[in-house]
N, C-alpha and C positions, 0 to 999 in steps of 0.2 A: 653455344646454337649460332650457327653460318648463317647468312644471308645476303646474298649481293658481296659476296667475298670477304664479308667482316665478320669477325666476333663481337656477341653481344655479352656484355657483363651480366652479373648478377643482380645489377641494379635496375638494367634496362630489361630483365627479364621480369622483375617484380613490379616495374611501371605499365608494361604491357598488361600483365595480371590485375593489377589492380584498374587499370583504366576499363574493362569490360564489365565492372559495377559502376551503377549508376551513382550518382553521390549523394541522393538519399539513402540508398541500401548500405553505402561506404560508411556513412555516419551513423545508420544505426545499428551497424555492425562495431563501431567503435563506442558507441554510447553502452551498448551491453557491458563491451569488456572494462569500460570506466566503471560501470556498475560493480562489476565484479571486485575490482580493484577499490574502490571506496568501502565495498562491504568490507575488504579485510584489512585495508589501512586506516578507515575511517576517514571522516570528510574534510580534519585538517593534514592527513599525510597521505592523500593521495595526489599524483603528479604525473602532469604527460609523457614524462620519460618513462614511467613503469607500463604507463596505459600502451605506448608505445612498443615495449617489449613485449608485453602479453599479446599484443596484437599482432606482432610480428610485421609492423609498418614502420618507416623513419617517424622521428619526434617531430620534424616539421609538419607529416602527415597530420598528426595530432592536432598541432597548433592550427591547422586548415582548418579544420572542422569547427575547433573551439578555441579561438584568438588568444584569450587571456587564462586563468585560474579562476576568475569568477562568472567566465562562460560558461568554464568545464563543471563547475558546481552547480551551477544554475541549473545546465542542460541535465544532470543526474537527478537533480530534485523534483525538476519537473515531472522527470521521468516516472519517479518514485510516487507524484499525486498522482499522476496520470494514472497509472497501475490502480490504487485505492479509490481515487474517484469513481473511476468507471466500473469497478467492482460494486461500489456501494448503489450508483444509478441503477445499474442491470437488476439489482436485487429491491431496490425499493420502487422499481415501476411495476411490480407483480402487484395484483390486486388479491390481496391474501390478506388472515387476519394480522394485524401489526404485531403481536405477539411472535407470528410464526416465521414474519418476514425478518424483525428484529433478530432473533434467536438464528437465522441464516445466515444473515448478516456476521454475526459475531463469530458463526463457527467459520466462515470463509476469510475472516481475518485471521483467526488462529492458526486456520489452516495454511495459510501462504509462509508461514515459517517452513512448511516443507516444502510449498509448491513453488514459492519464488522467495529462497531465502536471503536473498541479495537485495531485491526490494526493500524487504522485511528489516533487515539490519541496519541499512540505512535510514529507514524510515526511526526506526525505535532510537537512533544515534541523533536524529533530528529533531525527535520531540523533547530532547534534552538538552540542547543547546543554546539556555537562555542568555547567555552572554556571545552568541556568535551572532555575525550578520545576518545568517539566516533564518532568525529566529521569527521574523514578522513572516516571512513567505509561510513559517509553518503555521502559524496564526490561522492564516487566511486559507490554507489549505483545510486545517480543523474546522474552522468554521463552515466550509462547506459541506462537511459530513454532519455536524451536528444540525445542520438547516433541516437536512432531509430525513435525521430522526425524528426531530421534533415537529415536524410536519406529518410524519407517521403516527408519534404517540397523540399528537393534536387529534388525528383523523379517528382513533382507537377511541379516545374520551368522548368524543363526539357521538360515534355510531354507539356506546356503552350505555354515557348517560354519567360515569362512574367519575370520581376523583377532578372533577372539571374546575374545582376549587386550587388544584398544585399546579407549581409552575412547570410547565411543559420542559421550558428550555434548561432549567436545573435537570431536570431526568435524564435529558439527552447529554447532557454534559458527562454525567453520573455515567452513563451507559458508552461514550464514547472514551473516557477516561479507564473504563475498566477491560477494553480492548488492549491496551498497552500491557495491562497486568496478565491478560491471557495471554500474548506474545513470548513474556518473561517466564509464565507458565510453560508454556509450550518448547522455550530452551532449555530449560531447566529439567526439560522431559519429566514433568509429574506425570501420574496416572492419567491417561483420557477420561476417568470417571470422576476425578475430582475437578477436571478442568469445565467436564459438562456441568457439575453441579453448581460448580461458580457462576457461569456463564448462566444458567436458571434461576441462582438465587438473585444477581444481579435485574434480571429483567422480571421476575417478582416483586421486588422490593422498589422498581423503578415504576410500573406500572398498576401494581395492588393486585389483589385477587379479586376483582370486582368481575363478574360474567355480564355478558349479552344480555339484554331485555329479552323478553318471553318471544318468540316468533324469529328470532336473529338466524342468520345460517352459520355461523360460529359461536365458538366459545372459547374462551381463554383456559387452553391447557393446563390442567393439573400434573406438573412434571414430576414424574418417578424416576430415579436414573438410581443403576448398582453403585455405590459407594464401594471404592477399593483400598 
């Protein structure tokens, strides 16, 4: 490109194009690129250079937004946690019977394998990184989800008067743990009928078959699904 009698090289053109993006937009684009690389390479195998190559920017540009490897890993895992926490918050904010809400959450969690595969693959690896320095952050993320589950289960038991002697947090942990099995089942492409049966079995085992008292506006559903 010629301007003021000079010829601008490819690097100058790239810089002008990049400057049109706000820093927050550019960081968001690089973060999504990083997420894709982490999903393919794993938490321990993703690096700035491959992210730069995939994003078609220079390596220093990636380092500008994520100055160290730890900063890069933290940013990717924070994005994964944000996605799944916001999913849960939206669902648990609904004023519906607890079994319906929890089943909706389980379905959304499983469906993320198809709708947000990069988030899901990174989350699945993160959930098994027991010896990695990122493990404490995963426990914090998981505890937030468990707290929402436990609050919903506790509300259901107070409303129905059933199973008040059961440990609510234990049942919340069972349901949360089942979520990772659901993801594995989806990745393995098991039939939808088997996945649905698994979700409903976990829900019945955790919430029990108790019904709401007479006059209540809702009842614990009796689940019946076709088994493929």
